[in-house]
C-alpha positions in Angstrom: 178.8 298.3 86.3 175.6 296.1 87.0 175.4 293.1 84.8 171.8 292.1 84.0 170.7 288.8 82.3 167.3 287.2 81.3 166.1 284.0 80.8 162.5 282.9 79.7 159.8 280.1 80.2 159.9 277.2 78.1 157.1 275.6 76.3 157.4 271.9 75.5 155.5 271.5 72.1 155.9 267.9 71.5 157.7 264.7 72.8 157.6 265.5 76.5 158.3 264.1 79.0 160.8 261.8 77.0 163.7 264.1 77.3 164.7 262.5 80.5 164.6 259.1 78.9 166.8 259.3 75.8 163.9 260.4 73.8 163.2 263.5 71.4 161.5 267.0 72.0 160.8 270.3 70.5 160.4 273.3 72.7 160.6 277.1 72.4 160.9 280.0 74.9 158.5 282.9 75.1 158.9 286.2 76.3 155.6 287.0 78.0 157.3 286.2 81.1 160.9 286.4 82.3 163.7 285.6 85.0 166.2 288.5 85.6 169.5 288.3 87.4 171.5 291.3 88.5 175.1 291.1 89.4 177.6 293.7 90.5 181.0 293.9 92.0 181.2 294.3 95.9 183.4 293.7 98.8 181.7 290.5 99.9 179.9 288.0 98.1 176.0 288.5 98.7 173.0 287.0 97.7 169.8 288.8 98.2 166.3 287.2 98.8 163.4 287.7 96.8 159.7 287.2 96.8 160.0 283.3 96.7 162.3 283.4 99.9 160.1 285.1 102.3 160.1 283.6 106.0 157.4 286.0 107.5 153.8 285.5 106.9 150.7 287.2 107.9 149.0 284.0 109.1 149.1 280.3 108.9 146.7 280.5 105.7 149.3 282.8 104.1 152.1 280.4 104.8 150.1 277.3 103.4 148.9 279.4 100.4 152.6 280.5 99.7 153.8 276.9 99.9 150.9 275.7 97.6 151.8 278.4 94.9 155.6 278.4 95.3 156.6 275.1 96.8 158.8 274.8 100.1 162.1 276.5 98.6 162.8 279.6 97.1 165.2 281.1 94.7 168.3 281.4 96.7 169.3 277.6 96.6 169.0 277.8 92.9 171.8 280.7 92.8 173.8 279.0 95.3 173.7 275.9 93.2 174.6 277.7 90.0 177.4 279.5 91.5 178.9 276.3 92.9 178.5 274.4 89.5 180.0 277.5 87.7 183.1 277.6 90.0 183.6 273.8 89.8 183.3 273.8 86.0 186.0 276.5 85.8 188.4 274.6 88.1 187.8 271.4 85.8 188.7 273.5 82.9 191.6 275.2 84.5 190.0 278.5 84.2 191.4 281.0 86.6 188.8 283.3 88.2 189.9 286.6 89.6 189.4 287.4 93.1 186.4 289.8 92.9 183.3 289.2 94.9 179.9 290.2 93.8 176.3 290.8 95.0 173.6 289.1 93.0 170.0 289.4 93.1 167.0 287.8 91.1 163.5 288.6 90.1 161.0 286.3 88.2 157.4 286.8 87.1 157.2 283.3 85.5 154.3 281.5 86.9 155.7 278.7 89.4 155.2 275.0 89.5 153.2 275.0 86.1 155.8 273.2 84.0 157.2 276.3 82.4 160.8 275.8 83.7 160.8 278.9 86.0 163.5 277.3 88.1 165.9 276.6 85.2 165.3 280.1 83.9 166.7 281.5 87.0 169.6 279.3 87.1 170.4 280.1 83.3 170.2 283.8 84.1 172.6 283.4 86.8 175.1 281.3 84.8 174.9 283.9 82.1 175.6 286.6 84.6 178.6 284.7 86.1 180.0 284.1 82.5 179.7 287.9 81.6 181.3 289.1 85.0 184.4 286.5 84.8 184.7 286.8 81.1 184.1 283.0 80.6 182.7 281.5 77.6 180.8 278.1 77.9 179.4 276.4 74.8 175.6 276.4 74.9 175.2 272.5 74.9 177.6 272.4 77.9 175.9 275.2 79.6 172.5 273.4 79.4 174.1 270.2 81.2 175.4 272.5 83.9 172.2 274.0 84.7 170.5 270.5 84.7 173.1 269.4 87.1 172.4 272.2 89.4 168.8 270.7 89.9 169.5 267.1 89.5 172.8 266.7 91.3 172.9 269.7 93.7 169.3 270.0 94.6 168.2 266.6 94.0 165.1 267.8 91.6 164.0 265.1 89.0 164.3 266.9 85.5 165.3 266.4 81.8 167.6 268.4 79.7 164.9 269.8 77.3 164.3 273.1 79.3 167.9 273.8 79.7 168.7 273.3 76.0 166.0 275.6 75.0 167.1 278.0 77.4 170.7 278.0 76.4 170.2 278.4 72.6 167.1 280.8 73.1 165.6 279.6 70.0 163.2 276.9 69.1 165.0 273.4 69.1 164.4 269.9 67.9 166.4 267.9 70.5 167.5 264.3 70.0 168.8 262.8 73.2 169.8 259.4 71.8 171.5 257.4 74.5 174.5 256.6 72.2 174.9 260.1 71.3 174.6 261.4 74.8 177.3 258.7 76.1 179.6 259.7 73.3 179.5 263.5 73.5 177.8 264.3 76.7 174.7 265.9 75.0 172.3 265.4 72.4 172.0 266.5 68.8 170.1 269.9 68.7 168.7 271.2 65.5 167.4 275.1 65.6 164.0 275.6 64.2 162.3 278.8 62.8 160.2 280.6 65.2 157.9 281.7 62.3 157.0 278.0 61.7 155.1 277.7 65.0 151.7 279.4 64.0 148.6 280.0 65.8 149.9 278.6 69.0 148.4 279.3 72.7 149.3 278.7 76.2 146.7 278.5 79.0 147.5 278.1 82.7 145.7 278.1 86.1 148.0 278.8 89.0 146.0 276.7 91.6 147.0 273.6 89.7 150.8 273.9 90.5 152.6 270.8 90.8 156.4 270.3 90.8 158.1 268.3 88.1 159.4 265.8 90.5 155.8 264.4 91.4 155.7 263.3 87.7 159.4 262.4 87.0 159.9 260.5 90.3 157.0 258.1 89.5 158.2 257.7 85.8 161.8 257.3 86.7 161.2 254.3 89.0 158.8 252.5 86.5 161.3 253.2 83.7 164.3 252.0 85.7 162.7 248.7 86.5 162.1 248.1 82.8 158.3 248.5 82.8 157.4 247.7 79.2 154.5 250.2 78.8 156.9 253.1 80.0 159.5 252.1 77.4 156.8 251.7 74.6 155.5 255.0 75.6 159.1 256.5 75.1 159.3 255.3 71.7 156.0 256.6 70.8 156.9 260.0 71.9 160.0 259.9 69.8 158.0 259.1 66.8 155.5 261.9 67.5 158.4 264.3 67.5 159.9 263.2 64.4 156.3 263.4 62.7 155.9 266.9 64.2 159.1 268.1 62.8 158.3 266.9 59.4 154.7 268.5 59.7 156.3 271.8 60.8 158.4 271.9 57.7 155.3 271.2 55.5 153.1 273.6 57.3 150.8 270.8 57.9 148.4 272.2 60.4 146.0 269.3 60.7 148.8 266.9 61.4 150.4 269.3 64.0 146.9 269.5 65.7 146.5 265.7 66.0 150.0 265.1 67.0 149.6 267.6 70.1 146.4 265.7 71.0 148.3 262.3 70.7 151.1 263.5 73.0 148.6 264.1 75.8 146.5 261.1 75.2 149.7 258.9 75.5 150.6 260.7 78.7 146.9 260.0 80.0 147.3 256.5 79.4 150.4 256.2 81.2 150.1 258.3 84.5 147.5 259.6 86.7 146.2 263.1 85.9 144.3 265.4 88.2 140.8 266.3 87.2 141.5 270.0 87.2 144.2 269.4 84.5 142.0 267.1 82.3 139.3 269.9 82.6 141.8 272.2 81.0 142.6 270.1 78.1 139.1 269.1 77.5 137.8 272.6 77.6 140.3 273.7 75.0 139.7 270.7 72.8 135.7 271.5 73.2 136.2 274.5 71.0 138.3 272.8 68.4 141.7 273.5 69.6 144.6 270.9 70.4 145.9 270.7 73.7 148.6 269.0 75.8 150.8 269.8 78.8 153.7 272.4 78.4 155.5 270.5 81.2 154.5 268.7 84.4 150.9 270.0 84.5 149.0 273.3 85.3 149.7 274.7 82.0 148.7 273.6 78.5 149.7 274.5 75.0 148.0 274.0 71.7 147.1 275.3 68.3 143.9 277.0 67.2 142.6 277.3 63.4 141.7 281.1 63.3 140.9 284.2 65.4 137.2 283.2 66.1 138.4 279.9 67.5 140.9 281.8 69.8 138.2 284.0 71.1 136.0 281.0 71.8 138.9 279.4 73.5 139.5 282.5 75.5 135.9 282.6 76.6 135.6 278.9 77.4 138.7 279.0 79.7 138.1 282.4 81.2 134.7 280.9 82.4 137.0 278.4 84.5 139.3 281.2 85.7 142.3 279.8 83.2 144.3 282.4 81.6 145.1 282.3 77.8 148.0 284.0 76.2 149.4 284.0 72.7 153.2 283.4 73.4 155.8 285.7 72.0 158.4 283.0 70.9 161.9 284.0 71.6 164.3 283.9 68.5 167.7 285.0 69.6 169.1 285.0 65.9 166.7 287.8 65.1 167.5 289.8 68.2 
Protein backbone atom coordinates (compact mmCIF):
# COMPACT_ATOMS: atom_id res chain seq x y z
CA UNK A 1 0.00 0.00 0.00
CA UNK A 2 1.28 3.43 -0.92
CA UNK A 3 0.76 6.17 1.65
CA UNK A 4 0.43 9.63 0.11
CA UNK A 5 0.27 12.78 2.21
CA UNK A 6 0.11 16.47 1.34
CA UNK A 7 0.88 19.84 2.82
CA UNK A 8 0.35 23.32 1.43
CA UNK A 9 2.03 26.72 1.24
CA UNK A 10 1.44 29.20 4.04
CA UNK A 11 0.44 32.82 3.69
CA UNK A 12 1.29 35.03 6.66
CA UNK A 13 -1.60 37.47 6.88
CA UNK A 14 -0.45 39.71 9.73
CA UNK A 15 2.19 39.92 12.45
CA UNK A 16 5.15 38.39 10.64
CA UNK A 17 8.04 38.24 11.29
CA UNK A 18 7.29 38.42 15.05
CA UNK A 19 6.54 34.69 15.35
CA UNK A 20 10.20 33.95 15.97
CA UNK A 21 10.38 36.61 18.69
CA UNK A 22 7.51 35.71 21.07
CA UNK A 23 5.04 37.69 19.00
CA UNK A 24 1.62 37.05 17.49
CA UNK A 25 0.61 36.21 13.93
CA UNK A 26 -2.30 35.05 11.80
CA UNK A 27 -1.75 32.73 8.85
CA UNK A 28 -3.57 30.31 6.56
CA UNK A 29 -2.71 27.61 4.03
CA UNK A 30 -3.84 27.72 0.42
CA UNK A 31 -4.16 24.74 -1.91
CA UNK A 32 -3.26 26.39 -5.23
CA UNK A 33 0.07 24.56 -4.81
CA UNK A 34 1.09 21.57 -2.70
CA UNK A 35 3.91 19.36 -1.50
CA UNK A 36 3.28 15.61 -1.66
CA UNK A 37 5.10 12.67 -0.12
CA UNK A 38 4.72 9.02 -1.13
CA UNK A 39 5.89 6.29 1.23
CA UNK A 40 5.63 2.52 0.90
CA UNK A 41 7.11 -0.62 2.47
CA UNK A 42 10.37 -1.83 0.92
CA UNK A 43 13.31 -4.11 1.85
CA UNK A 44 15.69 -1.19 2.33
CA UNK A 45 15.14 2.41 3.40
CA UNK A 46 15.44 4.53 0.25
CA UNK A 47 14.98 8.23 -0.44
CA UNK A 48 14.41 9.15 -4.07
CA UNK A 49 15.74 12.50 -5.35
CA UNK A 50 13.43 14.85 -7.20
CA UNK A 51 13.71 18.03 -9.26
CA UNK A 52 15.30 20.10 -6.48
CA UNK A 53 18.06 17.53 -6.06
CA UNK A 54 19.56 17.47 -9.54
CA UNK A 55 23.35 17.38 -9.82
CA UNK A 56 23.66 17.37 -13.61
CA UNK A 57 23.28 20.61 -15.58
CA UNK A 58 23.21 21.59 -19.24
CA UNK A 59 25.65 24.44 -18.69
CA UNK A 60 27.18 26.71 -16.07
CA UNK A 61 24.34 29.16 -16.78
CA UNK A 62 21.84 26.39 -16.03
CA UNK A 63 23.57 25.66 -12.70
CA UNK A 64 23.53 29.33 -11.65
CA UNK A 65 19.89 29.71 -12.70
CA UNK A 66 18.98 26.61 -10.69
CA UNK A 67 20.76 27.91 -7.58
CA UNK A 68 19.10 31.32 -7.88
CA UNK A 69 15.64 29.76 -8.04
CA UNK A 70 16.03 26.76 -5.75
CA UNK A 71 18.97 27.50 -3.47
CA UNK A 72 21.99 25.32 -2.86
CA UNK A 73 20.17 22.43 -1.26
CA UNK A 74 17.35 20.20 -2.38
CA UNK A 75 14.65 18.26 -0.63
CA UNK A 76 16.55 15.13 0.38
CA UNK A 77 18.05 16.87 3.40
CA UNK A 78 14.53 17.86 4.49
CA UNK A 79 13.36 14.23 4.37
CA UNK A 80 16.48 12.97 6.15
CA UNK A 81 16.04 15.55 8.89
CA UNK A 82 12.33 14.76 9.27
CA UNK A 83 12.96 11.02 9.53
CA UNK A 84 15.69 11.56 12.14
CA UNK A 85 13.57 13.91 14.26
CA UNK A 86 10.56 11.56 14.03
CA UNK A 87 12.67 8.59 15.15
CA UNK A 88 14.21 10.50 18.06
CA UNK A 89 10.79 11.75 19.19
CA UNK A 90 9.47 8.19 19.25
CA UNK A 91 12.50 7.08 21.27
CA UNK A 92 11.92 9.85 23.84
CA UNK A 93 8.26 8.89 24.10
CA UNK A 94 9.08 5.16 24.39
CA UNK A 95 7.13 4.48 21.21
CA UNK A 96 8.35 1.23 19.68
CA UNK A 97 8.65 1.33 15.89
CA UNK A 98 8.46 -1.96 14.03
CA UNK A 99 11.38 -3.08 11.91
CA UNK A 100 9.89 -2.30 8.51
CA UNK A 101 11.81 -0.18 6.04
CA UNK A 102 10.30 2.11 3.45
CA UNK A 103 10.89 3.98 0.24
CA UNK A 104 10.00 7.66 0.26
CA UNK A 105 9.78 10.26 -2.47
CA UNK A 106 8.45 13.77 -2.64
CA UNK A 107 7.12 16.26 -5.15
CA UNK A 108 6.36 19.93 -4.71
CA UNK A 109 5.13 22.63 -7.06
CA UNK A 110 5.23 25.31 -4.33
CA UNK A 111 7.28 28.24 -5.67
CA UNK A 112 10.58 28.17 -3.81
CA UNK A 113 12.31 30.81 -1.69
CA UNK A 114 9.37 33.22 -1.85
CA UNK A 115 8.34 33.07 1.80
CA UNK A 116 5.56 30.52 1.18
CA UNK A 117 6.93 27.82 3.54
CA UNK A 118 7.70 25.33 0.78
CA UNK A 119 10.42 23.58 2.78
CA UNK A 120 8.31 23.09 5.89
CA UNK A 121 5.47 21.82 3.68
CA UNK A 122 7.72 18.97 2.50
CA UNK A 123 8.77 18.21 6.09
CA UNK A 124 5.17 18.30 7.34
CA UNK A 125 4.00 15.96 4.58
CA UNK A 126 6.88 13.62 5.47
CA UNK A 127 5.95 13.65 9.16
CA UNK A 128 2.34 12.83 8.31
CA UNK A 129 3.45 9.93 6.11
CA UNK A 130 5.71 8.52 8.83
CA UNK A 131 2.93 8.82 11.40
CA UNK A 132 0.56 6.91 9.10
CA UNK A 133 3.12 4.22 8.22
CA UNK A 134 4.07 3.47 11.83
CA UNK A 135 0.67 4.19 13.39
CA UNK A 136 1.99 7.00 15.60
CA UNK A 137 -0.23 9.87 16.75
CA UNK A 138 1.53 13.17 17.46
CA UNK A 139 -0.47 16.17 18.77
CA UNK A 140 -0.58 18.96 16.19
CA UNK A 141 1.11 21.55 18.38
CA UNK A 142 3.93 19.11 19.09
CA UNK A 143 4.25 18.17 15.43
CA UNK A 144 4.70 21.85 14.56
CA UNK A 145 7.58 22.01 17.07
CA UNK A 146 9.17 18.90 15.56
CA UNK A 147 8.96 20.30 12.03
CA UNK A 148 10.56 23.53 13.20
CA UNK A 149 13.37 21.60 14.90
CA UNK A 150 14.16 19.83 11.62
CA UNK A 151 14.99 23.20 10.10
CA UNK A 152 16.48 25.09 13.03
CA UNK A 153 18.31 22.32 14.91
CA UNK A 154 19.10 19.72 12.26
CA UNK A 155 19.66 21.98 9.25
CA UNK A 156 20.57 25.32 10.82
CA UNK A 157 17.87 27.30 9.01
CA UNK A 158 16.65 30.38 10.89
CA UNK A 159 12.85 30.22 11.11
CA UNK A 160 9.83 30.71 13.37
CA UNK A 161 6.92 28.48 14.39
CA UNK A 162 4.20 30.20 12.36
CA UNK A 163 4.51 28.19 9.15
CA UNK A 164 4.62 24.86 10.91
CA UNK A 165 1.62 25.62 13.13
CA UNK A 166 -0.55 26.55 10.16
CA UNK A 167 0.59 23.42 8.32
CA UNK A 168 -0.07 21.22 11.34
CA UNK A 169 -3.60 22.53 11.92
CA UNK A 170 -4.57 22.99 8.23
CA UNK A 171 -6.90 25.83 9.11
CA UNK A 172 -6.45 29.59 9.54
CA UNK A 173 -4.82 30.15 12.93
CA UNK A 174 -4.29 33.04 15.33
CA UNK A 175 -1.01 32.30 17.10
CA UNK A 176 0.22 33.79 20.36
CA UNK A 177 3.86 32.93 21.09
CA UNK A 178 4.05 34.69 24.44
CA UNK A 179 7.34 33.75 26.12
CA UNK A 180 5.84 32.73 29.46
CA UNK A 181 3.37 30.45 27.67
CA UNK A 182 6.07 29.00 25.43
CA UNK A 183 8.33 28.32 28.41
CA UNK A 184 5.52 26.67 30.37
CA UNK A 185 3.96 24.37 27.76
CA UNK A 186 6.54 24.30 24.97
CA UNK A 187 4.29 25.89 22.38
CA UNK A 188 2.01 28.87 21.96
CA UNK A 189 -1.72 29.41 22.31
CA UNK A 190 -3.42 28.69 19.00
CA UNK A 191 -6.94 29.79 18.08
CA UNK A 192 -8.59 28.39 14.96
CA UNK A 193 -10.32 30.95 12.73
CA UNK A 194 -13.03 30.71 10.09
CA UNK A 195 -11.72 30.57 6.53
CA UNK A 196 -14.80 32.35 5.21
CA UNK A 197 -13.87 35.47 7.18
CA UNK A 198 -10.81 36.03 4.97
CA UNK A 199 -12.49 37.87 2.12
CA UNK A 200 -11.16 39.28 -1.15
CA UNK A 201 -7.59 38.18 -0.63
CA UNK A 202 -4.95 37.85 -3.33
CA UNK A 203 -1.39 36.54 -3.45
CA UNK A 204 1.16 37.73 -6.00
CA UNK A 205 4.72 36.62 -6.63
CA UNK A 206 7.68 37.05 -8.95
CA UNK A 207 10.01 34.05 -8.89
CA UNK A 208 13.18 35.95 -9.74
CA UNK A 209 12.88 37.82 -6.43
CA UNK A 210 13.45 34.66 -4.43
CA UNK A 211 15.36 35.04 -1.19
CA UNK A 212 15.76 32.53 1.63
CA UNK A 213 14.11 33.27 4.95
CA UNK A 214 17.52 33.04 6.63
CA UNK A 215 18.56 36.34 4.99
CA UNK A 216 15.94 38.25 6.95
CA UNK A 217 15.96 36.25 10.18
CA UNK A 218 19.72 36.03 10.62
CA UNK A 219 19.94 39.83 10.59
CA UNK A 220 16.92 40.36 12.84
CA UNK A 221 17.97 37.66 15.27
CA UNK A 222 21.35 39.27 15.86
CA UNK A 223 19.78 42.69 16.42
CA UNK A 224 17.09 41.25 18.68
CA UNK A 225 19.58 39.27 20.74
CA UNK A 226 21.72 42.32 21.50
CA UNK A 227 18.59 44.13 22.68
CA UNK A 228 18.33 46.73 19.93
CA UNK A 229 15.47 48.95 21.11
CA UNK A 230 13.90 49.63 17.73
CA UNK A 231 13.67 45.90 16.99
CA UNK A 232 12.01 45.07 20.32
CA UNK A 233 9.57 47.96 19.86
CA UNK A 234 8.69 46.71 16.38
CA UNK A 235 7.87 43.27 17.76
CA UNK A 236 5.43 44.85 20.21
CA UNK A 237 3.84 46.82 17.37
CA UNK A 238 3.38 43.64 15.31
CA UNK A 239 1.69 42.04 18.31
CA UNK A 240 -0.74 44.97 18.44
CA UNK A 241 -1.42 44.78 14.70
CA UNK A 242 -2.28 41.09 15.03
CA UNK A 243 -4.71 41.66 17.90
CA UNK A 244 -6.36 44.48 15.96
CA UNK A 245 -6.60 42.33 12.82
CA UNK A 246 -8.34 39.52 14.71
CA UNK A 247 -10.88 42.02 16.04
CA UNK A 248 -11.41 43.48 12.56
CA UNK A 249 -11.83 39.99 11.14
CA UNK A 250 -14.61 39.16 13.61
CA UNK A 251 -16.32 42.49 12.84
CA UNK A 252 -15.83 42.15 9.06
CA UNK A 253 -14.18 45.58 9.11
CA UNK A 254 -12.56 45.49 5.68
CA UNK A 255 -11.25 49.05 5.90
CA UNK A 256 -9.37 48.26 9.10
CA UNK A 257 -8.04 45.01 7.60
CA UNK A 258 -6.75 46.95 4.59
CA UNK A 259 -4.96 49.50 6.79
CA UNK A 260 -3.45 46.90 9.14
CA UNK A 261 -1.95 44.91 6.26
CA UNK A 262 -0.30 48.06 4.95
CA UNK A 263 0.97 48.99 8.40
CA UNK A 264 2.57 45.56 8.77
CA UNK A 265 4.71 46.12 5.66
CA UNK A 266 5.47 49.75 6.44
CA UNK A 267 6.82 48.75 9.85
CA UNK A 268 9.00 46.09 8.25
CA UNK A 269 10.30 48.56 5.69
CA UNK A 270 11.33 50.94 8.48
CA UNK A 271 13.29 48.18 10.18
CA UNK A 272 15.16 46.19 7.51
CA UNK A 273 16.51 46.74 4.01
CA UNK A 274 14.11 45.63 1.27
CA UNK A 275 15.12 45.19 -2.36
CA UNK A 276 13.80 47.55 -5.01
CA UNK A 277 12.01 44.70 -6.78
CA UNK A 278 10.08 43.75 -3.67
CA UNK A 279 9.18 47.36 -2.93
CA UNK A 280 7.96 47.69 -6.52
CA UNK A 281 5.58 44.76 -6.05
CA UNK A 282 4.02 46.31 -2.98
CA UNK A 283 3.78 49.80 -4.43
CA UNK A 284 2.29 48.56 -7.70
CA UNK A 285 -0.42 46.68 -5.83
CA UNK A 286 -1.17 49.70 -3.68
CA UNK A 287 -1.32 51.95 -6.74
CA UNK A 288 -4.66 50.37 -7.75
CA UNK A 289 -6.05 50.61 -4.21
CA UNK A 290 -5.20 47.14 -2.91
CA UNK A 291 -3.42 46.53 0.38
CA UNK A 292 -0.09 44.71 0.29
CA UNK A 293 2.55 43.12 2.53
CA UNK A 294 4.94 40.18 2.30
CA UNK A 295 3.60 36.66 2.79
CA UNK A 296 6.94 35.78 4.34
CA UNK A 297 10.55 36.70 3.67
CA UNK A 298 10.03 38.40 0.31
CA UNK A 299 9.27 37.57 -3.30
CA UNK A 300 5.55 37.17 -2.68
CA UNK A 301 2.93 39.56 -1.35
CA UNK A 302 -0.56 39.21 0.09
CA UNK A 303 -3.33 41.74 0.46
CA UNK A 304 -6.96 42.57 -0.04
CA UNK A 305 -8.94 44.15 -2.86
CA UNK A 306 -12.30 45.92 -2.68
CA UNK A 307 -14.12 44.28 -5.61
CA UNK A 308 -13.66 42.39 -8.87
CA UNK A 309 -12.93 45.56 -10.80
CA UNK A 310 -10.01 46.32 -8.49
CA UNK A 311 -8.81 42.72 -8.78
CA UNK A 312 -8.72 42.95 -12.56
CA UNK A 313 -6.82 46.23 -12.33
CA UNK A 314 -4.44 44.59 -9.88
CA UNK A 315 -3.80 41.67 -12.24
CA UNK A 316 -3.16 44.02 -15.16
CA UNK A 317 -0.79 46.27 -13.23
CA UNK A 318 1.25 43.37 -11.87
CA UNK A 319 1.20 41.37 -15.12
CA UNK A 320 2.86 44.33 -16.83
CA UNK A 321 5.81 43.67 -14.49
CA UNK A 322 5.70 39.89 -15.00
CA UNK A 323 4.18 39.28 -11.58
CA UNK A 324 1.65 36.46 -11.21
CA UNK A 325 -1.54 37.01 -9.21
CA UNK A 326 -3.82 34.34 -7.76
CA UNK A 327 -6.85 34.12 -5.52
CA UNK A 328 -5.84 31.73 -2.71
CA UNK A 329 -8.01 28.66 -2.13
CA UNK A 330 -7.84 28.69 1.66
CA UNK A 331 -7.43 25.28 3.26
CA UNK A 332 -10.05 24.53 5.91
CA UNK A 333 -9.59 20.98 7.15
CA UNK A 334 -12.68 20.94 9.36
CA UNK A 335 -14.79 21.23 6.19
CA UNK A 336 -12.84 18.52 4.39
